[in-house]
matplotlib code that plots the C-alpha trace (Angstrom):
import matplotlib.pyplot as plt

x = [12.7, 13.0, 13.0, 10.4, 10.9, 7.8, 8.4, 7.1, 10.3, 13.3, 15.4, 16.9, 20.3, 19.1, 18.4, 20.6, 24.3, 25.0, 25.2, 21.9, 20.1, 20.5, 18.5, 15.2, 12.2, 10.8, 7.1, 5.8, 2.3, -0.1, -1.8, 1.6, 2.5, -0.6, -0.4, 3.2, 2.7, -0.4, 1.6, 5.1, 4.2, 5.3, 8.8, 11.3, 11.9, 9.9, 11.1, 8.2, 7.8, 4.5, 3.7, 3.2, 2.2, -0.9, -3.0, -4.0, -6.9, -4.5, -6.0, -3.8, -2.7, -3.1, 0.0, 2.4, 0.2, -2.6, -0.1, 0.7, -3.0, -3.6, -0.9, -2.4, -6.1, -6.7, -3.8, -4.3, -0.5, 1.5, 3.6, 5.3, 8.7, 8.4, 11.2, 10.7, 12.0, 10.2, 12.3, 9.5, 10.5, 7.0, 7.6, 4.0, 3.1, 6.4, 5.5, 2.0, 3.5, 6.1, 3.5, 1.0, 3.4, 5.5, 2.4, 0.8, 4.0, 4.4, 0.7, 1.4, 4.5]
y = [13.3, 11.2, 7.5, 6.1, 3.4, 1.7, -0.3, -0.3, -1.3, -1.5, 1.4, 1.8, 1.1, -2.4, -3.1, -0.8, 0.3, 3.5, 5.9, 4.7, 4.3, 8.0, 9.0, 7.5, 9.2, 6.7, 6.1, 3.6, 2.9, 2.7, 5.9, 7.7, 6.2, 7.5, 10.9, 11.4, 10.6, 12.8, 15.7, 15.1, 13.2, 9.9, 8.9, 7.7, 4.5, 2.7, 0.0, -2.1, -4.1, -5.9, -6.6, -3.2, -4.3, -3.3, -0.1, 2.2, -0.2, -3.2, -4.6, -5.8, -2.6, -2.2, -3.8, -3.1, -4.9, -2.5, 0.3, -1.2, -1.7, 2.0, 3.0, 0.9, 1.3, 4.6, 7.0, 8.1, 8.4, 7.5, 4.5, 3.6, 4.9, 3.7, 1.6, -0.5, -3.3, -5.5, -6.1, -7.9, -11.2, -12.6, -14.4, -14.8, -11.2, -10.0, -11.9, -10.3, -6.8, -7.6, -9.3, -6.5, -3.7, -5.5, -6.5, -3.1, -1.3, -3.7, -3.0, 0.8, 0.5]
z = [-7.7, -4.6, -3.4, -1.0, 1.6, 3.0, 6.1, 9.6, 11.4, 9.2, 8.0, 4.5, 5.9, 6.8, 3.1, 1.1, 1.2, 3.0, 0.0, -1.5, 1.9, 2.6, -0.4, 0.9, 2.4, 5.0, 5.5, 8.1, 7.1, 4.1, 5.1, 5.3, 1.9, 0.2, 2.0, 1.0, -2.6, -2.9, -1.4, -3.1, -6.3, -7.5, -6.4, -9.0, -6.9, -4.2, -1.9, -0.5, 2.7, 2.9, 6.5, 8.2, 11.6, 13.5, 13.2, 16.1, 17.0, 17.1, 13.9, 11.0, 9.2, 5.4, 3.9, 1.1, -1.4, -0.5, -1.3, -4.6, -5.4, -4.5, -7.0, -9.8, -9.2, -7.4, -7.6, -11.2, -11.6, -14.6, -13.4, -16.6, -15.5, -11.9, -10.5, -7.4, -5.3, -2.8, 0.3, 2.2, 4.0, 3.1, -0.2, -1.2, -0.6, -2.2, -5.4, -5.3, -5.2, -7.9, -10.1, -9.9, -10.5, -13.2, -15.2, -14.9, -16.0, -18.9, -19.9, -19.8, -21.9]

ax = plt.figure().add_subplot(projection="3d")
ax.plot(x, y, z, "-o")
ax.set_aspect("equal")
plt.show()
């Protein structure tokens, strides 16, 4: 099992202590998030940023909330044992991610 860190700029070392930070696989976009999970399976732990910058067309990129919604509504994965943290500096979006995942995991359990 592995841990996944979704953020377009920060590194795990900027959020977690050194021993823990080294355990993360880093993905920088929604597309990389989905691709990685489809290939490697659901991680045991996910750390979410929300604001993921701009896409290749300079449009607002799909965000961490979109990634959380993909997990819940499209992935088909069993999330009942998923652990996560939202390290986003955007308080409204952080609460959206936390609320969606927390409520869905409660529903599954």
